[in-house]
All heavy atoms as a GROMACS GRO file, in nm:
protein
  588
    1ALA      N    1   2.024  -2.372  -2.813
    1ALA     CA    2   2.039  -2.231  -2.847
    1ALA      C    3   1.928  -2.149  -2.783
    1ALA      O    4   1.954  -2.042  -2.729
    1ALA     CB    5   2.039  -2.213  -2.998
    2ALA      N    6   1.806  -2.200  -2.788
    2ALA     CA    7   1.693  -2.127  -2.732
    2ALA      C    8   1.704  -2.112  -2.581
    2ALA      O    9   1.649  -2.018  -2.524
    2ALA     CB   10   1.562  -2.196  -2.768
    3ASP      N   11   1.777  -2.200  -2.516
    3ASP     CA   12   1.796  -2.192  -2.372
    3ASP      C   13   1.911  -2.100  -2.333
    3ASP      O   14   1.944  -2.090  -2.215
    3ASP     CB   15   1.823  -2.331  -2.314
    3ASP     CG   16   1.700  -2.420  -2.316
    3ASP    OD1   17   1.588  -2.366  -2.327
    3ASP    OD2   18   1.717  -2.543  -2.309
    4GLY      N   19   1.973  -2.035  -2.433
    4GLY     CA   20   2.082  -1.944  -2.403
    4GLY      C   21   2.212  -2.013  -2.366
    4GLY      O   22   2.290  -1.961  -2.288
    5ARG      N   23   2.234  -2.129  -2.423
    5ARG     CA   24   2.357  -2.204  -2.396
    5ARG      C   25   2.432  -2.224  -2.527
    5ARG      O   26   2.426  -2.331  -2.589
    5ARG     CB   27   2.323  -2.337  -2.330
    5ARG     CG   28   2.252  -2.317  -2.196
    5ARG     CD   29   2.220  -2.442  -2.122
    5ARG     NE   30   2.196  -2.556  -2.210
    5ARG     CZ   31   2.139  -2.668  -2.170
    5ARG    NH1   32   2.101  -2.682  -2.047
    5ARG    NH2   33   2.121  -2.767  -2.254
    6PRO      N   34   2.504  -2.122  -2.570
    6PRO     CA   35   2.568  -2.127  -2.702
    6PRO      C   36   2.674  -2.236  -2.717
    6PRO      O   37   2.683  -2.298  -2.823
    6PRO     CB   38   2.630  -1.987  -2.717
    6PRO     CG   39   2.640  -1.933  -2.580
    6PRO     CD   40   2.529  -1.996  -2.502
    7ALA      N   41   2.752  -2.260  -2.613
    7ALA     CA   42   2.855  -2.363  -2.624
    7ALA      C   43   2.792  -2.500  -2.648
    7ALA      O   44   2.841  -2.579  -2.730
    7ALA     CB   45   2.942  -2.364  -2.499
    8GLN      N   46   2.683  -2.526  -2.579
    8GLN     CA   47   2.614  -2.654  -2.598
    8GLN      C   48   2.551  -2.662  -2.737
    8GLN      O   49   2.547  -2.770  -2.798
    8GLN     CB   50   2.509  -2.673  -2.489
    8GLN     CG   51   2.568  -2.701  -2.353
    8GLN     CD   52   2.608  -2.574  -2.278
    8GLN    OE1   53   2.604  -2.464  -2.329
    8GLN    NE2   54   2.647  -2.591  -2.153
    9ALA      N   55   2.501  -2.550  -2.786
    9ALA     CA   56   2.443  -2.549  -2.921
    9ALA      C   57   2.548  -2.581  -3.026
    9ALA      O   58   2.525  -2.661  -3.117
    9ALA     CB   59   2.377  -2.413  -2.949
   10SER      N   60   2.666  -2.520  -3.011
   10SER     CA   61   2.775  -2.548  -3.106
   10SER      C   62   2.822  -2.693  -3.094
   10SER      O   63   2.849  -2.758  -3.196
   10SER     CB   64   2.892  -2.453  -3.083
   10SER     OG   65   2.857  -2.323  -3.126
   11ALA      N   66   2.830  -2.744  -2.972
   11ALA     CA   67   2.870  -2.884  -2.953
   11ALA      C   68   2.768  -2.979  -3.016
   11ALA      O   69   2.805  -3.081  -3.075
   11ALA     CB   70   2.886  -2.914  -2.804
   12TRP      N   71   2.642  -2.944  -3.006
   12TRP     CA   72   2.536  -3.026  -3.066
   12TRP      C   73   2.552  -3.029  -3.218
   12TRP      O   74   2.540  -3.135  -3.281
   12TRP     CB   75   2.401  -2.968  -3.026
   12TRP     CG   76   2.282  -3.045  -3.074
   12TRP    CD1   77   2.239  -3.166  -3.031
   12TRP    CD2   78   2.190  -3.003  -3.173
   12TRP    NE1   79   2.124  -3.201  -3.098
   12TRP    CE2   80   2.093  -3.104  -3.187
   12TRP    CE3   81   2.180  -2.889  -3.253
   12TRP    CZ2   82   1.988  -3.094  -3.278
   12TRP    CZ3   83   2.075  -2.880  -3.344
   12TRP    CH2   84   1.982  -2.982  -3.355
   13LEU      N   85   2.585  -2.914  -3.278
   13LEU     CA   86   2.609  -2.910  -3.423
   13LEU      C   87   2.726  -3.001  -3.460
   13LEU      O   88   2.720  -3.074  -3.559
   13LEU     CB   89   2.636  -2.767  -3.469
   13LEU     CG   90   2.517  -2.673  -3.471
   13LEU    CD1   91   2.562  -2.529  -3.493
   13LEU    CD2   92   2.416  -2.714  -3.578
   14GLU      N   93   2.831  -2.996  -3.378
   14GLU     CA   94   2.948  -3.082  -3.405
   14GLU      C   95   2.913  -3.230  -3.394
   14GLU      O   96   2.962  -3.311  -3.472
   14GLU     CB   97   3.064  -3.047  -3.312
   14GLU     CG   98   3.132  -2.916  -3.346
   14GLU     CD   99   3.192  -2.912  -3.485
   14GLU    OE1  100   3.237  -3.016  -3.538
   14GLU    OE2  101   3.193  -2.802  -3.543
   15ARG      N  102   2.830  -3.264  -3.298
   15ARG     CA  103   2.786  -3.405  -3.287
   15ARG      C  104   2.708  -3.447  -3.411
   15ARG      O  105   2.725  -3.558  -3.461
   15ARG     CB  106   2.703  -3.426  -3.161
   15ARG     CG  107   2.786  -3.434  -3.036
   15ARG     CD  108   2.708  -3.486  -2.915
   15ARG     NE  109   2.591  -3.405  -2.882
   15ARG     CZ  110   2.592  -3.298  -2.804
   15ARG    NH1  111   2.705  -3.255  -2.750
   15ARG    NH2  112   2.480  -3.233  -2.778
   16MET      N  113   2.623  -3.358  -3.460
   16MET     CA  114   2.548  -3.389  -3.582
   16MET      C  115   2.644  -3.412  -3.698
   16MET      O  116   2.628  -3.508  -3.775
   16MET     CB  117   2.450  -3.276  -3.615
   16MET     CG  118   2.333  -3.265  -3.521
   16MET     SD  119   2.223  -3.130  -3.568
   16MET     CE  120   2.147  -3.200  -3.716
   17LEU      N  121   2.741  -3.323  -3.713
   17LEU     CA  122   2.838  -3.336  -3.822
   17LEU      C  123   2.918  -3.465  -3.809
   17LEU      O  124   2.944  -3.532  -3.910
   17LEU     CB  125   2.930  -3.214  -3.825
   17LEU     CG  126   2.863  -3.082  -3.864
   17LEU    CD1  127   2.955  -2.964  -3.833
   17LEU    CD2  128   2.821  -3.084  -4.010
   18ALA      N  129   2.956  -3.501  -3.688
   18ALA     CA  130   3.032  -3.625  -3.665
   18ALA      C  131   2.951  -3.748  -3.703
   18ALA      O  132   3.008  -3.850  -3.744
   18ALA     CB  133   3.075  -3.633  -3.519
   19GLN      N  134   2.819  -3.738  -3.692
   19GLN     CA  135   2.732  -3.849  -3.728
   19GLN      C  136   2.691  -3.845  -3.875
   19GLN      O  137   2.601  -3.914  -3.917
   19GLN     CB  138   2.608  -3.848  -3.640
   19GLN     CG  139   2.639  -3.878  -3.496
   19GLN     CD  140   2.515  -3.868  -3.407
   19GLN    OE1  141   2.402  -3.855  -3.453
   19GLN    NE2  142   2.536  -3.874  -3.277
   20LYS      N  143   2.759  -3.760  -3.951
   20LYS     CA  144   2.735  -3.746  -4.095
   20LYS      C  145   2.597  -3.686  -4.126
   20LYS      O  146   2.543  -3.708  -4.235
   20LYS     CB  147   2.753  -3.879  -4.169
   20LYS     CG  148   2.886  -3.945  -4.146
   20LYS     CD  149   2.998  -3.868  -4.211
   20LYS     CE  150   3.127  -3.948  -4.204
   20LYS     NZ  151   3.236  -3.875  -4.150
   21LEU      N  152   2.542  -3.614  -4.031
   21LEU     CA  153   2.417  -3.542  -4.055
   21LEU      C  154   2.454  -3.403  -4.106
   21LEU      O  155   2.565  -3.356  -4.087
   21LEU     CB  156   2.334  -3.532  -3.927
   21LEU     CG  157   2.292  -3.666  -3.867
   21LEU    CD1  158   2.225  -3.646  -3.733
   21LEU    CD2  159   2.199  -3.740  -3.963
   22ARG      N  160   2.360  -3.339  -4.172
   22ARG     CA  161   2.387  -3.207  -4.230
   22ARG      C  162   2.289  -3.105  -4.172
   22ARG      O  163   2.181  -3.084  -4.226
   22ARG     CB  164   2.375  -3.215  -4.382
   22ARG     CG  165   2.427  -3.092  -4.451
   22ARG     CD  166   2.421  -3.111  -4.602
   22ARG     NE  167   2.459  -2.990  -4.669
   22ARG     CZ  168   2.556  -2.982  -4.759
   22ARG    NH1  169   2.622  -3.090  -4.792
   22ARG    NH2  170   2.585  -2.868  -4.816
   23PRO      N  171   2.330  -3.039  -4.062
   23PRO     CA  172   2.241  -2.937  -4.004
   23PRO      C  173   2.217  -2.826  -4.106
   23PRO      O  174   2.308  -2.789  -4.181
   23PRO     CB  175   2.319  -2.884  -3.883
   23PRO     CG  176   2.445  -2.961  -3.875
   23PRO     CD  177   2.456  -3.050  -3.992
   24ASP      N  178   2.095  -2.774  -4.107
   24ASP     CA  179   2.066  -2.671  -4.206
   24ASP      C  180   2.105  -2.533  -4.156
   24ASP      O  181   2.148  -2.514  -4.042
   24ASP     CB  182   1.920  -2.677  -4.251
   24ASP     CG  183   1.820  -2.639  -4.144
   24ASP    OD1  184   1.860  -2.585  -4.040
   24ASP    OD2  185   1.700  -2.662  -4.166
   25ALA      N  186   2.090  -2.436  -4.243
   25ALA     CA  187   2.130  -2.298  -4.213
   25ALA      C  188   2.055  -2.242  -4.094
   25ALA      O  189   2.111  -2.164  -4.016
   25ALA     CB  190   2.109  -2.210  -4.336
   26HIS      N  191   1.931  -2.282  -4.075
   26HIS     CA  192   1.853  -2.232  -3.963
   26HIS      C  193   1.912  -2.275  -3.828
   26HIS      O  194   1.909  -2.199  -3.731
   26HIS     CB  195   1.707  -2.274  -3.975
   26HIS     CG  196   1.641  -2.220  -4.097
   26HIS    ND1  197   1.608  -2.087  -4.109
   26HIS    CD2  198   1.605  -2.278  -4.212
   26HIS    CE1  199   1.553  -2.066  -4.227
   26HIS    NE2  200   1.551  -2.181  -4.292
   27LEU      N  201   1.966  -2.395  -3.823
   27LEU     CA  202   2.028  -2.442  -3.699
   27LEU      C  203   2.157  -2.366  -3.670
   27LEU      O  204   2.182  -2.327  -3.556
   27LEU     CB  205   2.054  -2.593  -3.706
   27LEU     CG  206   1.930  -2.682  -3.710
   27LEU    CD1  207   1.970  -2.827  -3.728
   27LEU    CD2  208   1.850  -2.664  -3.584
   28PHE      N  209   2.237  -2.344  -3.774
   28PHE     CA  210   2.358  -2.265  -3.755
   28PHE      C  211   2.322  -2.122  -3.716
   28PHE      O  212   2.388  -2.062  -3.631
   28PHE     CB  213   2.444  -2.266  -3.882
   28PHE     CG  214   2.528  -2.389  -3.898
   28PHE    CD1  215   2.484  -2.495  -3.976
   28PHE    CD2  216   2.651  -2.400  -3.834
   28PHE    CE1  217   2.562  -2.609  -3.991
   28PHE    CE2  218   2.729  -2.514  -3.847
   28PHE     CZ  219   2.684  -2.618  -3.926
   29ASN      N  220   2.220  -2.068  -3.777
   29ASN     CA  221   2.176  -1.932  -3.744
   29ASN      C  222   2.132  -1.922  -3.598
   29ASN      O  223   2.166  -1.826  -3.528
   29ASN     CB  224   2.062  -1.890  -3.837
   29ASN     CG  225   2.028  -1.745  -3.824
   29ASN    OD1  226   2.115  -1.658  -3.834
   29ASN    ND2  227   1.901  -1.717  -3.802
   30ALA      N  228   2.059  -2.020  -3.551
   30ALA     CA  229   2.015  -2.021  -3.411
   30ALA      C  230   2.134  -2.028  -3.316
   30ALA      O  231   2.137  -1.958  -3.214
   30ALA     CB  232   1.919  -2.138  -3.386
   31ALA      N  233   2.231  -2.110  -3.349
   31ALA     CA  234   2.350  -2.121  -3.264
   31ALA      C  235   2.428  -1.990  -3.263
   31ALA      O  236   2.474  -1.944  -3.158
   31ALA     CB  237   2.439  -2.237  -3.310
   32MET      N  238   2.441  -1.927  -3.379
   32MET     CA  239   2.509  -1.797  -3.385
   32MET      C  240   2.433  -1.693  -3.304
   32MET      O  241   2.495  -1.613  -3.232
   32MET     CB  242   2.524  -1.750  -3.530
   32MET     CG  243   2.628  -1.825  -3.609
   32MET     SD  244   2.798  -1.802  -3.549
   32MET     CE  245   2.828  -1.634  -3.595
   33GLY      N  246   2.304  -1.693  -3.313
   33GLY     CA  247   2.222  -1.601  -3.235
   33GLY      C  248   2.243  -1.620  -3.086
   33GLY      O  249   2.248  -1.523  -3.009
   34ALA      N  250   2.257  -1.744  -3.044
   34ALA     CA  251   2.281  -1.773  -2.903
   34ALA      C  252   2.416  -1.718  -2.858
   34ALA      O  253   2.428  -1.662  -2.749
   34ALA     CB  254   2.274  -1.924  -2.878
   35HIS      N  255   2.517  -1.732  -2.943
   35HIS     CA  256   2.648  -1.677  -2.910
   35HIS      C  257   2.640  -1.525  -2.894
   35HIS      O  258   2.697  -1.468  -2.802
   35HIS     CB  259   2.752  -1.714  -3.015
   35HIS     CG  260   2.800  -1.855  -3.005
   35HIS    ND1  261   2.886  -1.898  -2.905
   35HIS    CD2  262   2.775  -1.963  -3.081
   35HIS    CE1  263   2.911  -2.027  -2.922
   35HIS    NE2  264   2.845  -2.068  -3.028
   36PHE      N  265   2.570  -1.461  -2.986
   36PHE     CA  266   2.558  -1.314  -2.978
   36PHE      C  267   2.476  -1.272  -2.858
   36PHE      O  268   2.512  -1.175  -2.790
   36PHE     CB  269   2.499  -1.259  -3.108
   36PHE     CG  270   2.605  -1.223  -3.208
   36PHE    CD1  271   2.664  -1.321  -3.283
   36PHE    CD2  272   2.644  -1.092  -3.224
   36PHE    CE1  273   2.764  -1.290  -3.374
   36PHE    CE2  274   2.744  -1.060  -3.314
   36PHE     CZ  275   2.804  -1.158  -3.390
   37SER      N  276   2.370  -1.341  -2.829
   37SER     CA  277   2.287  -1.306  -2.713
   37SER      C  278   2.366  -1.319  -2.583
   37SER      O  279   2.342  -1.244  -2.488
   37SER     CB  280   2.163  -1.396  -2.706
   37SER     OG  281   2.078  -1.366  -2.814
   38ALA      N  282   2.459  -1.413  -2.580
   38ALA     CA  283   2.541  -1.434  -2.461
   38ALA      C  284   2.669  -1.349  -2.464
   38ALA      O  285   2.754  -1.362  -2.375
   38ALA     CB  286   2.578  -1.581  -2.450
   39ALA      N  287   2.682  -1.262  -2.565
   39ALA     CA  288   2.802  -1.179  -2.582
   39ALA      C  289   2.929  -1.265  -2.592
   39ALA      O  290   3.036  -1.227  -2.546
   39ALA     CB  291   2.814  -1.075  -2.471
   40ASP      N  292   2.915  -1.381  -2.653
   40ASP     CA  293   3.026  -1.474  -2.671
   40ASP      C  294   3.083  -1.458  -2.812
   40ASP      O  295   3.058  -1.540  -2.900
   40ASP     CB  296   2.977  -1.618  -2.647
   40ASP     CG  297   3.085  -1.722  -2.668
   40ASP    OD1  298   3.205  -1.686  -2.673
   40ASP    OD2  299   3.049  -1.841  -2.677
   41THR      N  300   3.160  -1.350  -2.832
   41THR     CA  301   3.213  -1.325  -2.966
   41THR      C  302   3.318  -1.428  -3.005
   41THR      O  303   3.329  -1.462  -3.122
   41THR     CB  304   3.270  -1.182  -2.978
   41THR    OG1  305   3.369  -1.162  -2.877
   41THR    CG2  306   3.160  -1.079  -2.966
   42ALA      N  307   3.393  -1.479  -2.908
   42ALA     CA  308   3.492  -1.582  -2.941
   42ALA      C  309   3.424  -1.708  -2.993
   42ALA      O  310   3.468  -1.767  -3.092
   42ALA     CB  311   3.578  -1.614  -2.819
   43GLY      N  312   3.317  -1.748  -2.928
   43GLY     CA  313   3.242  -1.864  -2.974
   43GLY      C  314   3.177  -1.840  -3.109
   43GLY      O  315   3.172  -1.928  -3.194
   44ALA      N  316   3.128  -1.717  -3.129
   44ALA     CA  317   3.067  -1.682  -3.258
   44ALA      C  318   3.170  -1.689  -3.370
   44ALA      O  319   3.143  -1.742  -3.478
   44ALA     CB  320   3.006  -1.543  -3.252
   45ARG      N  321   3.290  -1.638  -3.343
   45ARG     CA  322   3.397  -1.644  -3.445
   45ARG      C  323   3.436  -1.789  -3.475
   45ARG      O  324   3.458  -1.825  -3.590
   45ARG     CB  325   3.519  -1.568  -3.398
   45ARG     CG  326   3.502  -1.420  -3.396
   45ARG     CD  327   3.629  -1.350  -3.347
   45ARG     NE  328   3.600  -1.220  -3.295
   45ARG     CZ  329   3.566  -1.115  -3.367
   45ARG    NH1  330   3.554  -1.126  -3.497
   45ARG    NH2  331   3.543  -0.998  -3.310
   46ALA      N  332   3.443  -1.871  -3.372
   46ALA     CA  333   3.478  -2.012  -3.393
   46ALA      C  334   3.372  -2.082  -3.478
   46ALA      O  335   3.405  -2.159  -3.569
   46ALA     CB  336   3.494  -2.082  -3.258
   47LEU      N  337   3.246  -2.054  -3.450
   47LEU     CA  338   3.139  -2.116  -3.528
   47LEU      C  339   3.138  -2.063  -3.671
   47LEU      O  340   3.117  -2.138  -3.766
   47LEU     CB  341   3.003  -2.094  -3.461
   47LEU     CG  342   2.884  -2.164  -3.525
   47LEU    CD1  343   2.907  -2.314  -3.542
   47LEU    CD2  344   2.758  -2.138  -3.443
   48LEU      N  345   3.165  -1.935  -3.687
   48LEU     CA  346   3.173  -1.878  -3.821
   48LEU      C  347   3.287  -1.943  -3.900
   48LEU      O  348   3.271  -1.977  -4.017
   48LEU     CB  349   3.193  -1.727  -3.811
   48LEU     CG  350   3.175  -1.646  -3.937
   48LEU    CD1  351   3.033  -1.660  -3.992
   48LEU    CD2  352   3.205  -1.500  -3.911
   49ASP      N  353   3.401  -1.964  -3.834
   49ASP     CA  354   3.513  -2.033  -3.899
   49ASP      C  355   3.474  -2.176  -3.936
   49ASP      O  356   3.512  -2.225  -4.043
   49ASP     CB  357   3.635  -2.035  -3.808
   49ASP     CG  358   3.700  -1.899  -3.792
   49ASP    OD1  359   3.672  -1.808  -3.873
   49ASP    OD2  360   3.780  -1.883  -3.697
   50ARG      N  361   3.400  -2.241  -3.849
   50ARG     CA  362   3.357  -2.379  -3.877
   50ARG      C  363   3.267  -2.384  -4.000
   50ARG      O  364   3.280  -2.473  -4.084
   50ARG     CB  365   3.286  -2.437  -3.754
   50ARG     CG  366   3.243  -2.581  -3.772
   50ARG     CD  367   3.365  -2.670  -3.788
   50ARG     NE  368   3.327  -2.809  -3.781
   50ARG     CZ  369   3.350  -2.897  -3.878
   50ARG    NH1  370   3.414  -2.861  -3.987
   50ARG    NH2  371   3.312  -3.022  -3.863
   51MET      N  372   3.176  -2.288  -4.010
   51MET     CA  373   3.089  -2.283  -4.128
   51MET      C  374   3.171  -2.261  -4.254
   51MET      O  375   3.143  -2.322  -4.359
   51MET     CB  376   2.984  -2.173  -4.113
   51MET     CG  377   2.873  -2.208  -4.017
   51MET     SD  378   2.740  -2.086  -4.019
   51MET     CE  379   2.807  -1.965  -3.907
   52ALA      N  380   3.273  -2.177  -4.246
   52ALA     CA  381   3.359  -2.153  -4.362
   52ALA      C  382   3.432  -2.280  -4.402
   52ALA      O  383   3.449  -2.307  -4.522
   52ALA     CB  384   3.458  -2.041  -4.330
   53GLN      N  385   3.475  -2.360  -4.306
   53GLN     CA  386   3.541  -2.487  -4.336
   53GLN      C  387   3.450  -2.582  -4.411
   53GLN      O  388   3.496  -2.657  -4.498
   53GLN     CB  389   3.587  -2.556  -4.207
   53GLN     CG  390   3.700  -2.489  -4.136
   53GLN     CD  391   3.726  -2.551  -4.000
   53GLN    OE1  392   3.652  -2.639  -3.954
   53GLN    NE2  393   3.830  -2.505  -3.934
   54LEU      N  394   3.322  -2.580  -4.377
   54LEU     CA  395   3.228  -2.672  -4.442
   54LEU      C  396   3.206  -2.637  -4.589
   54LEU      O  397   3.179  -2.724  -4.670
   54LEU     CB  398   3.094  -2.671  -4.368
   54LEU     CG  399   3.099  -2.728  -4.226
   54LEU    CD1  400   2.967  -2.701  -4.154
   54LEU    CD2  401   3.130  -2.877  -4.228
   55GLN      N  402   3.214  -2.509  -4.622
   55GLN     CA  403   3.198  -2.461  -4.760
   55GLN      C  404   3.065  -2.503  -4.822
   55GLN      O  405   3.059  -2.541  -4.939
   55GLN     CB  406   3.315  -2.507  -4.847
   55GLN     CG  407   3.447  -2.452  -4.804
   55GLN     CD  408   3.560  -2.492  -4.897
   55GLN    OE1  409   3.541  -2.560  -4.998
   55GLN    NE2  410   3.680  -2.452  -4.863
   56TRP      N  411   2.959  -2.497  -4.744
   56TRP     CA  412   2.827  -2.530  -4.795
   56TRP      C  413   2.761  -2.403  -4.848
   56TRP      O  414   2.745  -2.305  -4.774
   56TRP     CB  415   2.738  -2.588  -4.687
   56TRP     CG  416   2.784  -2.720  -4.632
   56TRP    CD1  417   2.879  -2.803  -4.683
   56TRP    CD2  418   2.736  -2.783  -4.514
   56TRP    NE1  419   2.892  -2.914  -4.606
   56TRP    CE2  420   2.805  -2.905  -4.501
   56TRP    CE3  421   2.639  -2.750  -4.420
   56TRP    CZ2  422   2.782  -2.993  -4.396
   56TRP    CZ3  423   2.616  -2.838  -4.315
   56TRP    CH2  424   2.687  -2.958  -4.304
   57PRO      N  425   2.720  -2.402  -4.974
   57PRO     CA  426   2.653  -2.283  -5.028
   57PRO      C  427   2.530  -2.241  -4.947
   57PRO      O  428   2.500  -2.123  -4.936
   57PRO     CB  429   2.613  -2.326  -5.170
   57PRO     CG  430   2.713  -2.431  -5.205
   57PRO     CD  431   2.741  -2.504  -5.076
   58SER      N  432   2.463  -2.337  -4.887
   58SER     CA  433   2.342  -2.305  -4.811
   58SER      C  434   2.371  -2.223  -4.685
   58SER      O  435   2.280  -2.164  -4.626
   58SER     CB  436   2.268  -2.434  -4.772
   58SER     OG  437   2.350  -2.515  -4.690
   59LEU      N  438   2.498  -2.219  -4.642
   59LEU     CA  439   2.534  -2.144  -4.522
   59LEU      C  440   2.582  -2.002  -4.551
   59LEU      O  441   2.606  -1.925  -4.459
   59LEU     CB  442   2.642  -2.218  -4.444
   59LEU     CG  443   2.606  -2.354  -4.387
   59LEU    CD1  444   2.726  -2.415  -4.315
   59LEU    CD2  445   2.487  -2.343  -4.293
   60ARG      N  446   2.592  -1.967  -4.677
   60ARG     CA  447   2.650  -1.836  -4.712
   60ARG      C  448   2.573  -1.719  -4.654
   60ARG      O  449   2.632  -1.622  -4.608
   60ARG     CB  450   2.662  -1.823  -4.863
   60ARG     CG  451   2.774  -1.907  -4.917
   60ARG     CD  452   2.798  -1.883  -5.063
   60ARG     NE  453   2.898  -1.978  -5.109
   60ARG     CZ  454   2.892  -2.041  -5.223
   60ARG    NH1  455   2.791  -2.019  -5.306
   60ARG    NH2  456   2.986  -2.125  -5.258
   61TRP      N  457   2.440  -1.726  -4.655
   61TRP     CA  458   2.365  -1.611  -4.601
   61TRP      C  459   2.386  -1.598  -4.451
   61TRP      O  460   2.393  -1.487  -4.398
   61TRP     CB  461   2.217  -1.619  -4.638
   61TRP     CG  462   2.138  -1.727  -4.570
   61TRP    CD1  463   2.114  -1.853  -4.616
   61TRP    CD2  464   2.071  -1.720  -4.442
   61TRP    NE1  465   2.038  -1.924  -4.526
   61TRP    CE2  466   2.010  -1.844  -4.419
   61TRP    CE3  467   2.056  -1.619  -4.346
   61TRP    CZ2  468   1.936  -1.872  -4.304
   61TRP    CZ3  469   1.983  -1.647  -4.232
   61TRP    CH2  470   1.924  -1.772  -4.212
   62VAL      N  471   2.397  -1.711  -4.381
   62VAL     CA  472   2.421  -1.707  -4.236
   62VAL      C  473   2.560  -1.648  -4.210
   62VAL      O  474   2.576  -1.560  -4.126
   62VAL     CB  475   2.408  -1.847  -4.174
   62VAL    CG1  476   2.442  -1.844  -4.026
   62VAL    CG2  477   2.270  -1.904  -4.195
   63GLN      N  478   2.658  -1.696  -4.284
   63GLN     CA  479   2.794  -1.646  -4.268
   63GLN      C  480   2.801  -1.496  -4.295
   63GLN      O  481   2.862  -1.422  -4.217
   63GLN     CB  482   2.889  -1.719  -4.362
   63GLN     CG  483   2.913  -1.864  -4.326
   63GLN     CD  484   2.993  -1.933  -4.431
   63GLN    OE1  485   2.938  -1.987  -4.525
   63GLN    NE2  486   3.124  -1.932  -4.416
   64GLY      N  487   2.740  -1.452  -4.402
   64GLY     CA  488   2.743  -1.310  -4.437
   64GLY      C  489   2.679  -1.224  -4.330
   64GLY      O  490   2.733  -1.119  -4.292
   65HIS      N  491   2.563  -1.266  -4.284
   65HIS     CA  492   2.492  -1.189  -4.183
   65HIS      C  493   2.573  -1.174  -4.056
   65HIS      O  494   2.593  -1.065  -4.004
   65HIS     CB  495   2.356  -1.253  -4.152
   65HIS     CG  496   2.288  -1.191  -4.035
   65HIS    ND1  497   2.231  -1.066  -4.042
   65HIS    CD2  498   2.271  -1.233  -3.908
   65HIS    CE1  499   2.180  -1.035  -3.923
   65HIS    NE2  500   2.203  -1.135  -3.840
   66TRP      N  501   2.622  -1.286  -4.004
   66TRP     CA  502   2.693  -1.282  -3.876
   66TRP      C  503   2.832  -1.224  -3.888
   66TRP      O  504   2.882  -1.162  -3.794
   66TRP     CB  505   2.692  -1.420  -3.811
   66TRP     CG  506   2.554  -1.459  -3.769
   66TRP    CD1  507   2.476  -1.556  -3.825
   66TRP    CD2  508   2.476  -1.400  -3.665
   66TRP    NE1  509   2.354  -1.561  -3.761
   66TRP    CE2  510   2.351  -1.466  -3.663
   66TRP    CE3  511   2.497  -1.299  -3.574
   66TRP    CZ2  512   2.249  -1.435  -3.574
   66TRP    CZ3  513   2.395  -1.266  -3.484
   66TRP    CH2  514   2.274  -1.334  -3.484
   67ALA      N  515   2.895  -1.240  -4.003
   67ALA     CA  516   3.025  -1.174  -4.024
   67ALA      C  517   3.009  -1.023  -4.019
   67ALA      O  518   3.092  -0.954  -3.959
   67ALA     CB  519   3.086  -1.217  -4.158
   68SER      N  520   2.900  -0.972  -4.077
   68SER     CA  521   2.878  -0.827  -4.070
   68SER      C  522   2.849  -0.782  -3.928
   68SER      O  523   2.889  -0.673  -3.886
   68SER     CB  524   2.766  -0.786  -4.165
   68SER     OG  525   2.641  -0.833  -4.121
   69GLN      N  526   2.782  -0.866  -3.849
   69GLN     CA  527   2.757  -0.832  -3.708
   69GLN      C  528   2.888  -0.827  -3.629
   69GLN      O  529   2.907  -0.739  -3.546
   69GLN     CB  530   2.661  -0.935  -3.645
   69GLN     CG  531   2.525  -0.941  -3.707
   69GLN     CD  532   2.449  -0.811  -3.694
   69GLN    OE1  533   2.438  -0.756  -3.585
   69GLN    NE2  534   2.398  -0.761  -3.803
   70LEU      N  535   2.978  -0.919  -3.658
   70LEU     CA  536   3.108  -0.918  -3.591
   70LEU      C  537   3.191  -0.796  -3.632
   70LEU      O  538   3.261  -0.738  -3.550
   70LEU     CB  539   3.185  -1.047  -3.620
   70LEU     CG  540   3.138  -1.171  -3.546
   70LEU    CD1  541   3.205  -1.295  -3.602
   70LEU    CD2  542   3.165  -1.158  -3.397
   71GLU      N  543   3.181  -0.757  -3.758
   71GLU     CA  544   3.251  -0.638  -3.804
   71GLU      C  545   3.203  -0.514  -3.730
   71GLU      O  546   3.282  -0.427  -3.693
   71GLU     CB  547   3.233  -0.619  -3.953
   71GLU     CG  548   3.314  -0.714  -4.038
   71GLU     CD  549   3.287  -0.699  -4.187
   71GLU    OE1  550   3.220  -0.600  -4.227
   71GLU    OE2  551   3.330  -0.786  -4.262
   72GLU      N  552   3.072  -0.505  -3.706
   72GLU     CA  553   3.017  -0.392  -3.631
   72GLU      C  554   3.072  -0.389  -3.489
   72GLU      O  555   3.102  -0.282  -3.436
   72GLU     CB  556   2.865  -0.398  -3.628
   72GLU     CG  557   2.801  -0.361  -3.758
   72GLU     CD  558   2.650  -0.361  -3.752
   72GLU    OE1  559   2.593  -0.344  -3.642
   72GLU    OE2  560   2.588  -0.381  -3.858
   73ILE      N  561   3.087  -0.504  -3.427
   73ILE     CA  562   3.142  -0.511  -3.293
   73ILE      C  563   3.289  -0.468  -3.294
   73ILE      O  564   3.334  -0.394  -3.206
   73ILE     CB  565   3.127  -0.653  -3.233
   73ILE    CG1  566   2.980  -0.682  -3.205
   73ILE    CG2  567   3.211  -0.670  -3.108
   73ILE    CD1  568   2.951  -0.825  -3.169
   74ASP      N  569   3.362  -0.513  -3.396
   74ASP     CA  570   3.505  -0.482  -3.405
   74ASP      C  571   3.530  -0.333  -3.426
   74ASP      O  572   3.626  -0.279  -3.375
   74ASP     CB  573   3.571  -0.562  -3.516
   74ASP     CG  574   3.580  -0.710  -3.484
   74ASP    OD1  575   3.569  -0.747  -3.365
   74ASP    OD2  576   3.599  -0.790  -3.578
   75CYS      N  577   3.444  -0.271  -3.502
   75CYS     CA  578   3.471  -0.131  -3.538
   75CYS      C  579   3.427  -0.034  -3.428
   75CYS      O  580   3.477   0.076  -3.421
   75CYS     CB  581   3.402  -0.094  -3.669
   75CYS     SG  582   3.226  -0.055  -3.655
   76CYS      N  583   3.337  -0.076  -3.338
   76CYS     CA  584   3.283   0.020  -3.242
   76CYS      C  585   3.320  -0.008  -3.100
   76CYS      O  586   3.345  -0.097  -3.045
   76CYS     CB  587   3.131   0.023  -3.254
   76CYS     SG  588   3.080   0.061  -3.422
   0.00000   0.00000   0.00000
């Protein structure tokens, strides 16, 4: 994510999940930030949907923050 490669950041999260690891909210937040920095709204929406599928309470603040950012993009 820090290298500005959002697709790779999301893939890395998926690899962690496949290995039964539980990435924390900060990692999801970093990946979402990378998508936004790269103007990759489709990737951001996909990652937001993935977080919703997980239904982890610890991800709610990340989901809320980035969902509001996407709403701002949609409305303007």
